PDB file with SEQRES, HELIX, SHEET and CRYST1 records, atoms N, CA, C and O in Angstrom:
SEQRES   1 A   81  MET HIS LEU THR VAL ARG TYR TYR ALA GLY ALA ARG ALA          
SEQRES   2 A   81  ALA ALA GLY ARG THR GLU GLU SER VAL PRO ALA GLY ARG          
SEQRES   3 A   81  SER VAL ASP GLU LEU VAL GLY GLU LEU GLY ASP ARG HIS          
SEQRES   4 A   81  GLY GLN ARG LEU ALA ALA VAL LEU ALA VAL ALA SER PHE          
SEQRES   5 A   81  LEU VAL ASP GLY VAL ALA CYS HIS ASP ARG TRP LYS PRO          
SEQRES   6 A   81  LEU PRO PRO GLY ALA THR ILE ASP VAL LEU PRO PRO PHE          
SEQRES   7 A   81  ALA GLY GLY                                                  
HELIX    1 AA1 GLY A   10  ALA A   15  1                                   6    
HELIX    2 AA2 VAL A   28  HIS A   39  1                                  12    
HELIX    3 AA3 GLN A   41  VAL A   49  1                                   9    
SHEET    1 AA1 5 GLU A  19  PRO A  23  0                                        
SHEET    2 AA1 5 HIS A   2  TYR A   7 -1                                        
SHEET    3 AA1 5 THR A  71  LEU A  75  1                                        
SHEET    4 AA1 5 SER A  51  VAL A  54 -1                                        
SHEET    5 AA1 5 VAL A  57  ALA A  58 -1                                        
CRYST1    1.000    1.000    1.000  90.00  90.00  90.00 P 1           1          
ATOM      1  N   MET A   1     -18.248  -0.537  -1.590  1.00  0.00           N  
ATOM      2  CA  MET A   1     -16.930   0.017  -1.952  1.00  0.00           C  
ATOM      3  C   MET A   1     -16.315  -0.854  -3.004  1.00  0.00           C  
ATOM      4  O   MET A   1     -16.696  -2.008  -3.200  1.00  0.00           O  
ATOM      5  N   HIS A   2     -15.363  -0.277  -3.668  1.00  0.00           N  
ATOM      6  CA  HIS A   2     -14.612  -0.938  -4.752  1.00  0.00           C  
ATOM      7  C   HIS A   2     -13.169  -0.776  -4.522  1.00  0.00           C  
ATOM      8  O   HIS A   2     -12.716   0.020  -3.699  1.00  0.00           O  
ATOM      9  N   LEU A   3     -12.408  -1.596  -5.313  1.00  0.00           N  
ATOM     10  CA  LEU A   3     -10.945  -1.528  -5.359  1.00  0.00           C  
ATOM     11  C   LEU A   3     -10.634  -1.093  -6.792  1.00  0.00           C  
ATOM     12  O   LEU A   3     -11.364  -1.468  -7.709  1.00  0.00           O  
ATOM     13  N   THR A   4      -9.611  -0.341  -7.002  1.00  0.00           N  
ATOM     14  CA  THR A   4      -9.124  -0.026  -8.307  1.00  0.00           C  
ATOM     15  C   THR A   4      -7.854  -0.850  -8.586  1.00  0.00           C  
ATOM     16  O   THR A   4      -6.914  -0.839  -7.792  1.00  0.00           O  
ATOM     17  N   VAL A   5      -7.840  -1.534  -9.679  1.00  0.00           N  
ATOM     18  CA  VAL A   5      -6.726  -2.352 -10.090  1.00  0.00           C  
ATOM     19  C   VAL A   5      -6.108  -1.671 -11.302  1.00  0.00           C  
ATOM     20  O   VAL A   5      -6.766  -1.418 -12.311  1.00  0.00           O  
ATOM     21  N   ARG A   6      -4.799  -1.379 -11.160  1.00  0.00           N  
ATOM     22  CA  ARG A   6      -4.035  -0.767 -12.300  1.00  0.00           C  
ATOM     23  C   ARG A   6      -3.034  -1.698 -12.792  1.00  0.00           C  
ATOM     24  O   ARG A   6      -2.294  -2.296 -12.011  1.00  0.00           O  
ATOM     25  N   TYR A   7      -2.974  -1.853 -14.099  1.00  0.00           N  
ATOM     26  CA  TYR A   7      -2.083  -2.797 -14.752  1.00  0.00           C  
ATOM     27  C   TYR A   7      -0.924  -2.064 -15.414  1.00  0.00           C  
ATOM     28  O   TYR A   7      -1.088  -0.993 -15.998  1.00  0.00           O  
ATOM     29  N   TYR A   8       0.273  -2.685 -15.303  1.00  0.00           N  
ATOM     30  CA  TYR A   8       1.475  -2.092 -15.986  1.00  0.00           C  
ATOM     31  C   TYR A   8       2.131  -3.143 -16.799  1.00  0.00           C  
ATOM     32  O   TYR A   8       2.112  -4.337 -16.503  1.00  0.00           O  
ATOM     33  N   ALA A   9       2.744  -2.607 -17.901  1.00  0.00           N  
ATOM     34  CA  ALA A   9       3.648  -3.379 -18.832  1.00  0.00           C  
ATOM     35  C   ALA A   9       2.849  -4.655 -19.293  1.00  0.00           C  
ATOM     36  O   ALA A   9       1.723  -4.550 -19.781  1.00  0.00           O  
ATOM     37  N   GLY A  10       3.467  -5.842 -19.119  1.00  0.00           N  
ATOM     38  CA  GLY A  10       2.884  -7.073 -19.583  1.00  0.00           C  
ATOM     39  C   GLY A  10       1.530  -7.381 -19.001  1.00  0.00           C  
ATOM     40  O   GLY A  10       0.725  -8.059 -19.642  1.00  0.00           O  
ATOM     41  N   ALA A  11       1.256  -6.907 -17.814  1.00  0.00           N  
ATOM     42  CA  ALA A  11      -0.065  -7.165 -17.153  1.00  0.00           C  
ATOM     43  C   ALA A  11      -1.102  -6.328 -17.940  1.00  0.00           C  
ATOM     44  O   ALA A  11      -2.214  -6.802 -18.175  1.00  0.00           O  
ATOM     45  N   ARG A  12      -0.760  -5.117 -18.339  1.00  0.00           N  
ATOM     46  CA  ARG A  12      -1.697  -4.264 -19.079  1.00  0.00           C  
ATOM     47  C   ARG A  12      -1.987  -4.934 -20.423  1.00  0.00           C  
ATOM     48  O   ARG A  12      -3.146  -4.960 -20.837  1.00  0.00           O  
ATOM     49  N   ALA A  13      -1.027  -5.454 -21.094  1.00  0.00           N  
ATOM     50  CA  ALA A  13      -1.223  -6.149 -22.370  1.00  0.00           C  
ATOM     51  C   ALA A  13      -2.069  -7.417 -22.175  1.00  0.00           C  
ATOM     52  O   ALA A  13      -2.948  -7.696 -22.990  1.00  0.00           O  
ATOM     53  N   ALA A  14      -1.829  -8.151 -21.157  1.00  0.00           N  
ATOM     54  CA  ALA A  14      -2.603  -9.374 -20.963  1.00  0.00           C  
ATOM     55  C   ALA A  14      -4.073  -9.107 -20.550  1.00  0.00           C  
ATOM     56  O   ALA A  14      -4.990  -9.831 -20.938  1.00  0.00           O  
ATOM     57  N   ALA A  15      -4.247  -8.062 -19.767  1.00  0.00           N  
ATOM     58  CA  ALA A  15      -5.626  -7.703 -19.338  1.00  0.00           C  
ATOM     59  C   ALA A  15      -6.399  -6.993 -20.379  1.00  0.00           C  
ATOM     60  O   ALA A  15      -7.630  -7.003 -20.361  1.00  0.00           O  
ATOM     61  N   GLY A  16      -5.663  -6.329 -21.357  1.00  0.00           N  
ATOM     62  CA  GLY A  16      -6.330  -5.558 -22.380  1.00  0.00           C  
ATOM     63  C   GLY A  16      -6.902  -4.301 -21.886  1.00  0.00           C  
ATOM     64  O   GLY A  16      -7.855  -3.789 -22.473  1.00  0.00           O  
ATOM     65  N   ARG A  17      -6.362  -3.756 -20.811  1.00  0.00           N  
ATOM     66  CA  ARG A  17      -6.790  -2.526 -20.239  1.00  0.00           C  
ATOM     67  C   ARG A  17      -5.757  -1.990 -19.241  1.00  0.00           C  
ATOM     68  O   ARG A  17      -4.897  -2.742 -18.783  1.00  0.00           O  
ATOM     69  N   THR A  18      -5.832  -0.746 -18.914  1.00  0.00           N  
ATOM     70  CA  THR A  18      -4.922  -0.130 -17.955  1.00  0.00           C  
ATOM     71  C   THR A  18      -5.409  -0.194 -16.544  1.00  0.00           C  
ATOM     72  O   THR A  18      -4.607  -0.181 -15.611  1.00  0.00           O  
ATOM     73  N   GLU A  19      -6.712  -0.265 -16.358  1.00  0.00           N  
ATOM     74  CA  GLU A  19      -7.274  -0.080 -15.060  1.00  0.00           C  
ATOM     75  C   GLU A  19      -8.745  -0.707 -15.091  1.00  0.00           C  
ATOM     76  O   GLU A  19      -9.441  -0.709 -16.106  1.00  0.00           O  
ATOM     77  N   GLU A  20      -9.126  -1.222 -13.898  1.00  0.00           N  
ATOM     78  CA  GLU A  20     -10.562  -1.598 -13.743  1.00  0.00           C  
ATOM     79  C   GLU A  20     -10.974  -1.527 -12.264  1.00  0.00           C  
ATOM     80  O   GLU A  20     -10.132  -1.474 -11.367  1.00  0.00           O  
ATOM     81  N   SER A  21     -12.227  -1.529 -12.054  1.00  0.00           N  
ATOM     82  CA  SER A  21     -12.765  -1.421 -10.707  1.00  0.00           C  
ATOM     83  C   SER A  21     -13.363  -2.770 -10.376  1.00  0.00           C  
ATOM     84  O   SER A  21     -14.037  -3.360 -11.220  1.00  0.00           O  
ATOM     85  N   VAL A  22     -13.143  -3.270  -9.193  1.00  0.00           N  
ATOM     86  CA  VAL A  22     -13.685  -4.569  -8.728  1.00  0.00           C  
ATOM     87  C   VAL A  22     -14.330  -4.327  -7.308  1.00  0.00           C  
ATOM     88  O   VAL A  22     -13.970  -3.399  -6.584  1.00  0.00           O  
ATOM     89  N   PRO A  23     -15.266  -5.193  -6.980  1.00  0.00           N  
ATOM     90  CA  PRO A  23     -15.814  -5.038  -5.572  1.00  0.00           C  
ATOM     91  C   PRO A  23     -14.780  -5.278  -4.499  1.00  0.00           C  
ATOM     92  O   PRO A  23     -13.877  -6.099  -4.665  1.00  0.00           O  
ATOM     93  N   ALA A  24     -14.909  -4.569  -3.408  1.00  0.00           N  
ATOM     94  CA  ALA A  24     -13.958  -4.773  -2.301  1.00  0.00           C  
ATOM     95  C   ALA A  24     -14.325  -6.071  -1.557  1.00  0.00           C  
ATOM     96  O   ALA A  24     -15.242  -6.781  -1.968  1.00  0.00           O  
ATOM     97  N   GLY A  25     -13.616  -6.374  -0.475  1.00  0.00           N  
ATOM     98  CA  GLY A  25     -13.915  -7.535   0.363  1.00  0.00           C  
ATOM     99  C   GLY A  25     -13.155  -8.745   0.003  1.00  0.00           C  
ATOM    100  O   GLY A  25     -13.685  -9.850   0.112  1.00  0.00           O  
ATOM    101  N   ARG A  26     -11.944  -8.606  -0.420  1.00  0.00           N  
ATOM    102  CA  ARG A  26     -11.083  -9.763  -0.731  1.00  0.00           C  
ATOM    103  C   ARG A  26      -9.643  -9.428  -0.523  1.00  0.00           C  
ATOM    104  O   ARG A  26      -9.288  -8.264  -0.337  1.00  0.00           O  
ATOM    105  N   SER A  27      -8.757 -10.491  -0.556  1.00  0.00           N  
ATOM    106  CA  SER A  27      -7.382 -10.364  -0.382  1.00  0.00           C  
ATOM    107  C   SER A  27      -6.713 -10.279  -1.772  1.00  0.00           C  
ATOM    108  O   SER A  27      -7.377 -10.417  -2.799  1.00  0.00           O  
ATOM    109  N   VAL A  28      -5.425 -10.057  -1.779  1.00  0.00           N  
ATOM    110  CA  VAL A  28      -4.674 -10.078  -3.073  1.00  0.00           C  
ATOM    111  C   VAL A  28      -4.785 -11.446  -3.753  1.00  0.00           C  
ATOM    112  O   VAL A  28      -5.042 -11.529  -4.954  1.00  0.00           O  
ATOM    113  N   ASP A  29      -4.593 -12.488  -2.997  1.00  0.00           N  
ATOM    114  CA  ASP A  29      -4.638 -13.834  -3.571  1.00  0.00           C  
ATOM    115  C   ASP A  29      -6.074 -14.127  -4.122  1.00  0.00           C  
ATOM    116  O   ASP A  29      -6.187 -14.733  -5.187  1.00  0.00           O  
ATOM    117  N   GLU A  30      -7.139 -13.724  -3.443  1.00  0.00           N  
ATOM    118  CA  GLU A  30      -8.486 -13.911  -3.948  1.00  0.00           C  
ATOM    119  C   GLU A  30      -8.657 -13.043  -5.203  1.00  0.00           C  
ATOM    120  O   GLU A  30      -9.253 -13.504  -6.176  1.00  0.00           O  
ATOM    121  N   LEU A  31      -8.166 -11.830  -5.210  1.00  0.00           N  
ATOM    122  CA  LEU A  31      -8.222 -10.930  -6.373  1.00  0.00           C  
ATOM    123  C   LEU A  31      -7.534 -11.538  -7.583  1.00  0.00           C  
ATOM    124  O   LEU A  31      -8.027 -11.462  -8.709  1.00  0.00           O  
ATOM    125  N   VAL A  32      -6.398 -12.137  -7.327  1.00  0.00           N  
ATOM    126  CA  VAL A  32      -5.624 -12.730  -8.426  1.00  0.00           C  
ATOM    127  C   VAL A  32      -6.419 -13.855  -9.069  1.00  0.00           C  
ATOM    128  O   VAL A  32      -6.455 -13.963 -10.295  1.00  0.00           O  
ATOM    129  N   GLY A  33      -7.050 -14.687  -8.268  1.00  0.00           N  
ATOM    130  CA  GLY A  33      -7.833 -15.766  -8.782  1.00  0.00           C  
ATOM    131  C   GLY A  33      -8.999 -15.257  -9.612  1.00  0.00           C  
ATOM    132  O   GLY A  33      -9.267 -15.745 -10.709  1.00  0.00           O  
ATOM    133  N   GLU A  34      -9.673 -14.277  -9.068  1.00  0.00           N  
ATOM    134  CA  GLU A  34     -10.832 -13.629  -9.781  1.00  0.00           C  
ATOM    135  C   GLU A  34     -10.390 -13.060 -11.091  1.00  0.00           C  
ATOM    136  O   GLU A  34     -10.993 -13.335 -12.128  1.00  0.00           O  
ATOM    137  N   LEU A  35      -9.301 -12.238 -11.063  1.00  0.00           N  
ATOM    138  CA  LEU A  35      -8.873 -11.585 -12.293  1.00  0.00           C  
ATOM    139  C   LEU A  35      -8.400 -12.619 -13.377  1.00  0.00           C  
ATOM    140  O   LEU A  35      -8.645 -12.436 -14.570  1.00  0.00           O  
ATOM    141  N   GLY A  36      -7.741 -13.670 -12.931  1.00  0.00           N  
ATOM    142  CA  GLY A  36      -7.316 -14.674 -13.821  1.00  0.00           C  
ATOM    143  C   GLY A  36      -8.511 -15.352 -14.549  1.00  0.00           C  
ATOM    144  O   GLY A  36      -8.495 -15.570 -15.761  1.00  0.00           O  
ATOM    145  N   ASP A  37      -9.527 -15.663 -13.749  1.00  0.00           N  
ATOM    146  CA  ASP A  37     -10.764 -16.258 -14.275  1.00  0.00           C  
ATOM    147  C   ASP A  37     -11.450 -15.303 -15.229  1.00  0.00           C  
ATOM    148  O   ASP A  37     -11.950 -15.735 -16.267  1.00  0.00           O  
ATOM    149  N   ARG A  38     -11.491 -14.039 -14.916  1.00  0.00           N  
ATOM    150  CA  ARG A  38     -12.144 -13.006 -15.740  1.00  0.00           C  
ATOM    151  C   ARG A  38     -11.404 -12.788 -17.079  1.00  0.00           C  
ATOM    152  O   ARG A  38     -12.042 -12.709 -18.128  1.00  0.00           O  
ATOM    153  N   HIS A  39     -10.070 -12.690 -17.042  1.00  0.00           N  
ATOM    154  CA  HIS A  39      -9.342 -12.295 -18.248  1.00  0.00           C  
ATOM    155  C   HIS A  39      -8.584 -13.380 -18.945  1.00  0.00           C  
ATOM    156  O   HIS A  39      -8.050 -13.162 -20.032  1.00  0.00           O  
ATOM    157  N   GLY A  40      -8.520 -14.591 -18.326  1.00  0.00           N  
ATOM    158  CA  GLY A  40      -7.937 -15.700 -19.044  1.00  0.00           C  
ATOM    159  C   GLY A  40      -6.488 -16.010 -18.608  1.00  0.00           C  
ATOM    160  O   GLY A  40      -5.852 -15.330 -17.803  1.00  0.00           O  
ATOM    161  N   GLN A  41      -6.045 -17.114 -19.234  1.00  0.00           N  
ATOM    162  CA  GLN A  41      -4.746 -17.720 -18.836  1.00  0.00           C  
ATOM    163  C   GLN A  41      -3.580 -16.803 -19.072  1.00  0.00           C  
ATOM    164  O   GLN A  41      -2.640 -16.854 -18.278  1.00  0.00           O  
ATOM    165  N   ARG A  42      -3.548 -15.969 -20.084  1.00  0.00           N  
ATOM    166  CA  ARG A  42      -2.453 -15.088 -20.287  1.00  0.00           C  
ATOM    167  C   ARG A  42      -2.259 -14.079 -19.085  1.00  0.00           C  
ATOM    168  O   ARG A  42      -1.132 -13.834 -18.655  1.00  0.00           O  
ATOM    169  N   LEU A  43      -3.341 -13.532 -18.587  1.00  0.00           N  
ATOM    170  CA  LEU A  43      -3.219 -12.661 -17.476  1.00  0.00           C  
ATOM    171  C   LEU A  43      -2.870 -13.485 -16.156  1.00  0.00           C  
ATOM    172  O   LEU A  43      -2.088 -13.030 -15.321  1.00  0.00           O  
ATOM    173  N   ALA A  44      -3.465 -14.667 -16.020  1.00  0.00           N  
ATOM    174  CA  ALA A  44      -3.261 -15.512 -14.903  1.00  0.00           C  
ATOM    175  C   ALA A  44      -1.750 -15.832 -14.720  1.00  0.00           C  
ATOM    176  O   ALA A  44      -1.217 -15.832 -13.611  1.00  0.00           O  
ATOM    177  N   ALA A  45      -1.093 -16.106 -15.885  1.00  0.00           N  
ATOM    178  CA  ALA A  45       0.295 -16.360 -15.895  1.00  0.00           C  
ATOM    179  C   ALA A  45       1.131 -15.194 -15.426  1.00  0.00           C  
ATOM    180  O   ALA A  45       2.089 -15.371 -14.673  1.00  0.00           O  
ATOM    181  N   VAL A  46       0.764 -13.965 -15.879  1.00  0.00           N  
ATOM    182  CA  VAL A  46       1.462 -12.751 -15.411  1.00  0.00           C  
ATOM    183  C   VAL A  46       1.225 -12.516 -13.938  1.00  0.00           C  
ATOM    184  O   VAL A  46       2.147 -12.150 -13.210  1.00  0.00           O  
ATOM    185  N   LEU A  47       0.012 -12.720 -13.494  1.00  0.00           N  
ATOM    186  CA  LEU A  47      -0.338 -12.465 -12.039  1.00  0.00           C  
ATOM    187  C   LEU A  47       0.395 -13.415 -11.175  1.00  0.00           C  
ATOM    188  O   LEU A  47       0.661 -13.089 -10.018  1.00  0.00           O  
ATOM    189  N   ALA A  48       0.758 -14.621 -11.670  1.00  0.00           N  
ATOM    190  CA  ALA A  48       1.401 -15.631 -10.838  1.00  0.00           C  
ATOM    191  C   ALA A  48       2.844 -15.191 -10.484  1.00  0.00           C  
ATOM    192  O   ALA A  48       3.414 -15.664  -9.501  1.00  0.00           O  
ATOM    193  N   VAL A  49       3.423 -14.285 -11.292  1.00  0.00           N  
ATOM    194  CA  VAL A  49       4.815 -13.839 -11.044  1.00  0.00           C  
ATOM    195  C   VAL A  49       4.874 -12.332 -10.759  1.00  0.00           C  
ATOM    196  O   VAL A  49       5.969 -11.781 -10.644  1.00  0.00           O  
ATOM    197  N   ALA A  50       3.763 -11.677 -10.646  1.00  0.00           N  
ATOM    198  CA  ALA A  50       3.713 -10.232 -10.451  1.00  0.00           C  
ATOM    199  C   ALA A  50       3.909  -9.876  -8.968  1.00  0.00           C  
ATOM    200  O   ALA A  50       3.696 -10.686  -8.066  1.00  0.00           O  
ATOM    201  N   SER A  51       4.317  -8.650  -8.777  1.00  0.00           N  
ATOM    202  CA  SER A  51       4.321  -8.005  -7.466  1.00  0.00           C  
ATOM    203  C   SER A  51       3.152  -7.119  -7.353  1.00  0.00           C  
ATOM    204  O   SER A  51       2.606  -6.694  -8.371  1.00  0.00           O  
ATOM    205  N   PHE A  52       2.716  -6.802  -6.120  1.00  0.00           N  
ATOM    206  CA  PHE A  52       1.554  -5.957  -5.977  1.00  0.00           C  
ATOM    207  C   PHE A  52       1.817  -4.870  -4.986  1.00  0.00           C  
ATOM    208  O   PHE A  52       2.420  -5.099  -3.937  1.00  0.00           O  
ATOM    209  N   LEU A  53       1.343  -3.622  -5.334  1.00  0.00           N  
ATOM    210  CA  LEU A  53       1.381  -2.528  -4.379  1.00  0.00           C  
ATOM    211  C   LEU A  53      -0.027  -2.265  -3.959  1.00  0.00           C  
ATOM    212  O   LEU A  53      -0.932  -2.266  -4.794  1.00  0.00           O  
ATOM    213  N   VAL A  54      -0.239  -2.041  -2.703  1.00  0.00           N  
ATOM    214  CA  VAL A  54      -1.517  -1.656  -2.151  1.00  0.00           C  
ATOM    215  C   VAL A  54      -1.403  -0.204  -1.636  1.00  0.00           C  
ATOM    216  O   VAL A  54      -0.758   0.056  -0.621  1.00  0.00           O  
ATOM    217  N   ASP A  55      -2.028   0.710  -2.341  1.00  0.00           N  
ATOM    218  CA  ASP A  55      -1.933   2.094  -2.040  1.00  0.00           C  
ATOM    219  C   ASP A  55      -0.468   2.566  -1.976  1.00  0.00           C  
ATOM    220  O   ASP A  55      -0.068   3.353  -1.117  1.00  0.00           O  
ATOM    221  N   GLY A  56       0.324   2.021  -2.966  1.00  0.00           N  
ATOM    222  CA  GLY A  56       1.689   2.451  -3.104  1.00  0.00           C  
ATOM    223  C   GLY A  56       2.662   1.724  -2.210  1.00  0.00           C  
ATOM    224  O   GLY A  56       3.849   2.048  -2.254  1.00  0.00           O  
ATOM    225  N   VAL A  57       2.255   0.767  -1.403  1.00  0.00           N  
ATOM    226  CA  VAL A  57       3.098   0.049  -0.459  1.00  0.00           C  
ATOM    227  C   VAL A  57       3.141  -1.474  -0.904  1.00  0.00           C  
ATOM    228  O   VAL A  57       2.123  -2.078  -1.244  1.00  0.00           O  
ATOM    229  N   ALA A  58       4.367  -2.026  -0.873  1.00  0.00           N  
ATOM    230  CA  ALA A  58       4.504  -3.415  -1.337  1.00  0.00           C  
ATOM    231  C   ALA A  58       3.654  -4.279  -0.426  1.00  0.00           C  
ATOM    232  O   ALA A  58       3.633  -4.115   0.794  1.00  0.00           O  
ATOM    233  N   CYS A  59       2.953  -5.205  -1.066  1.00  0.00           N  
ATOM    234  CA  CYS A  59       2.094  -6.198  -0.364  1.00  0.00           C  
ATOM    235  C   CYS A  59       2.868  -7.443  -0.018  1.00  0.00           C  
ATOM    236  O   CYS A  59       3.321  -8.125  -0.937  1.00  0.00           O  
ATOM    237  N   HIS A  60       3.052  -7.784   1.217  1.00  0.00           N  
ATOM    238  CA  HIS A  60       3.734  -8.947   1.649  1.00  0.00           C  
ATOM    239  C   HIS A  60       2.827  -9.971   2.210  1.00  0.00           C  
ATOM    240  O   HIS A  60       3.212 -11.137   2.289  1.00  0.00           O  
ATOM    241  N   ASP A  61       1.648  -9.617   2.604  1.00  0.00           N  
ATOM    242  CA  ASP A  61       0.645 -10.500   3.172  1.00  0.00           C  
ATOM    243  C   ASP A  61      -0.482 -10.679   2.211  1.00  0.00           C  
ATOM    244  O   ASP A  61      -1.468  -9.952   2.328  1.00  0.00           O  
ATOM    245  N   ARG A  62      -0.428 -11.571   1.282  1.00  0.00           N  
ATOM    246  CA  ARG A  62      -1.376 -11.706   0.203  1.00  0.00           C  
ATOM    247  C   ARG A  62      -2.737 -12.250   0.677  1.00  0.00           C  
ATOM    248  O   ARG A  62      -3.692 -12.253  -0.101  1.00  0.00           O  
ATOM    249  N   TRP A  63      -2.843 -12.699   1.905  1.00  0.00           N  
ATOM    250  CA  TRP A  63      -4.191 -13.139   2.410  1.00  0.00           C  
ATOM    251  C   TRP A  63      -4.869 -12.138   3.296  1.00  0.00           C  
ATOM    252  O   TRP A  63      -6.006 -12.363   3.709  1.00  0.00           O  
ATOM    253  N   LYS A  64      -4.205 -11.016   3.612  1.00  0.00           N  
ATOM    254  CA  LYS A  64      -4.800  -9.966   4.377  1.00  0.00           C  
ATOM    255  C   LYS A  64      -5.911  -9.258   3.568  1.00  0.00           C  
ATOM    256  O   LYS A  64      -5.696  -8.884   2.415  1.00  0.00           O  
ATOM    257  N   PRO A  65      -7.079  -9.082   4.171  1.00  0.00           N  
ATOM    258  CA  PRO A  65      -8.157  -8.371   3.410  1.00  0.00           C  
ATOM    259  C   PRO A  65      -7.693  -6.947   2.991  1.00  0.00           C  
ATOM    260  O   PRO A  65      -7.085  -6.213   3.770  1.00  0.00           O  
ATOM    261  N   LEU A  66      -8.002  -6.611   1.762  1.00  0.00           N  
ATOM    262  CA  LEU A  66      -7.666  -5.303   1.233  1.00  0.00           C  
ATOM    263  C   LEU A  66      -8.613  -4.232   1.771  1.00  0.00           C  
ATOM    264  O   LEU A  66      -9.808  -4.476   1.937  1.00  0.00           O  
ATOM    265  N   PRO A  67      -8.095  -3.104   2.029  1.00  0.00           N  
ATOM    266  CA  PRO A  67      -8.977  -2.006   2.579  1.00  0.00           C  
ATOM    267  C   PRO A  67      -9.899  -1.536   1.449  1.00  0.00           C  
ATOM    268  O   PRO A  67      -9.450  -1.393   0.312  1.00  0.00           O  
ATOM    269  N   PRO A  68     -11.163  -1.297   1.741  1.00  0.00           N  
ATOM    270  CA  PRO A  68     -12.068  -0.723   0.809  1.00  0.00           C  
ATOM    271  C   PRO A  68     -11.565   0.557   0.206  1.00  0.00           C  
ATOM    272  O   PRO A  68     -11.000   1.366   0.943  1.00  0.00           O  
ATOM    273  N   GLY A  69     -11.725   0.812  -1.087  1.00  0.00           N  
ATOM    274  CA  GLY A  69     -11.261   2.012  -1.777  1.00  0.00           C  
ATOM    275  C   GLY A  69      -9.764   1.934  -2.148  1.00  0.00           C  
ATOM    276  O   GLY A  69      -9.243   2.900  -2.706  1.00  0.00           O  
ATOM    277  N   ALA A  70      -9.070   0.850  -1.868  1.00  0.00           N  
ATOM    278  CA  ALA A  70      -7.633   0.765  -2.110  1.00  0.00           C  
ATOM    279  C   ALA A  70      -7.334   0.721  -3.638  1.00  0.00           C  
ATOM    280  O   ALA A  70      -8.174   0.296  -4.432  1.00  0.00           O  
ATOM    281  N   THR A  71      -6.183   1.147  -4.000  1.00  0.00           N  
ATOM    282  CA  THR A  71      -5.594   0.997  -5.356  1.00  0.00           C  
ATOM    283  C   THR A  71      -4.589  -0.071  -5.311  1.00  0.00           C  
ATOM    284  O   THR A  71      -3.650  -0.042  -4.516  1.00  0.00           O  
ATOM    285  N   ILE A  72      -4.786  -1.045  -6.187  1.00  0.00           N  
ATOM    286  CA  ILE A  72      -3.895  -2.191  -6.293  1.00  0.00           C  
ATOM    287  C   ILE A  72      -3.081  -2.043  -7.574  1.00  0.00           C  
ATOM    288  O   ILE A  72      -3.689  -2.030  -8.644  1.00  0.00           O  
ATOM    289  N   ASP A  73      -1.717  -1.929  -7.548  1.00  0.00           N  
ATOM    290  CA  ASP A  73      -0.920  -1.910  -8.791  1.00  0.00           C  
ATOM    291  C   ASP A  73      -0.353  -3.257  -9.045  1.00  0.00           C  
ATOM    292  O   ASP A  73       0.263  -3.861  -8.166  1.00  0.00           O  
ATOM    293  N   VAL A  74      -0.555  -3.748 -10.260  1.00  0.00           N  
ATOM    294  CA  VAL A  74      -0.027  -5.031 -10.659  1.00  0.00           C  
ATOM    295  C   VAL A  74       1.256  -4.787 -11.442  1.00  0.00           C  
ATOM    296  O   VAL A  74       1.238  -4.200 -12.524  1.00  0.00           O  
ATOM    297  N   LEU A  75       2.393  -5.256 -10.868  1.00  0.00           N  
ATOM    298  CA  LEU A  75       3.723  -4.951 -11.482  1.00  0.00           C  
ATOM    299  C   LEU A  75       4.362  -6.289 -11.895  1.00  0.00           C  
ATOM    300  O   LEU A  75       4.866  -7.011 -11.035  1.00  0.00           O  
ATOM    301  N   PRO A  76       4.351  -6.627 -13.177  1.00  0.00           N  
ATOM    302  CA  PRO A  76       4.981  -7.829 -13.619  1.00  0.00           C  
ATOM    303  C   PRO A  76       6.495  -7.639 -13.504  1.00  0.00           C  
ATOM    304  O   PRO A  76       6.998  -6.528 -13.341  1.00  0.00           O  
ATOM    305  N   PRO A  77       7.221  -8.805 -13.599  1.00  0.00           N  
ATOM    306  CA  PRO A  77       8.699  -8.663 -13.593  1.00  0.00           C  
ATOM    307  C   PRO A  77       9.182  -7.766 -14.763  1.00  0.00           C  
ATOM    308  O   PRO A  77       8.712  -7.888 -15.894  1.00  0.00           O  
ATOM    309  N   PHE A  78      10.090  -6.910 -14.463  1.00  0.00           N  
ATOM    310  CA  PHE A  78      10.617  -6.017 -15.526  1.00  0.00           C  
ATOM    311  C   PHE A  78      12.036  -6.502 -15.858  1.00  0.00           C  
ATOM    312  O   PHE A  78      12.783  -6.951 -14.988  1.00  0.00           O  
ATOM    313  N   ALA A  79      12.364  -6.396 -17.110  1.00  0.00           N  
ATOM    314  CA  ALA A  79      13.722  -6.737 -17.572  1.00  0.00           C  
ATOM    315  C   ALA A  79      14.413  -5.423 -17.990  1.00  0.00           C  
ATOM    316  O   ALA A  79      13.763  -4.405 -18.227  1.00  0.00           O  
ATOM    317  N   GLY A  80      15.676  -5.484 -18.066  1.00  0.00           N  
ATOM    318  CA  GLY A  80      16.454  -4.309 -18.544  1.00  0.00           C  
ATOM    319  C   GLY A  80      17.482  -3.897 -17.510  1.00  0.00           C  
ATOM    320  O   GLY A  80      17.723  -4.596 -16.526  1.00  0.00           O  
ATOM    321  N   GLY A  81      18.052  -2.796 -17.748  1.00  0.00           N  
ATOM    322  CA  GLY A  81      19.051  -2.383 -16.839  1.00  0.00           C  
ATOM    323  C   GLY A  81      19.539  -0.981 -16.981  1.00  0.00           C  
ATOM    324  O   GLY A  81      20.409  -0.549 -16.224  1.00  0.00           O  
TER     325      GLY A  81                                                      
END                                                                             
């Protein structure tokens, strides 16, 4: 099984893509480390301050294993009003 990672705003720009598929079997924190290693320091910096949705629900337990087939939305801080 895989996870779908969707990037928004600054995360999309830093990753250079809107979406990617990664193998399942990890937590959000493990995923953050892997994605930062894969895409570089610019994305790692965004991921360090981002919020995450798991299948549309805010993730509060970043060490809990992600369900196979889940969609992870990466939401960097937004400015504006």
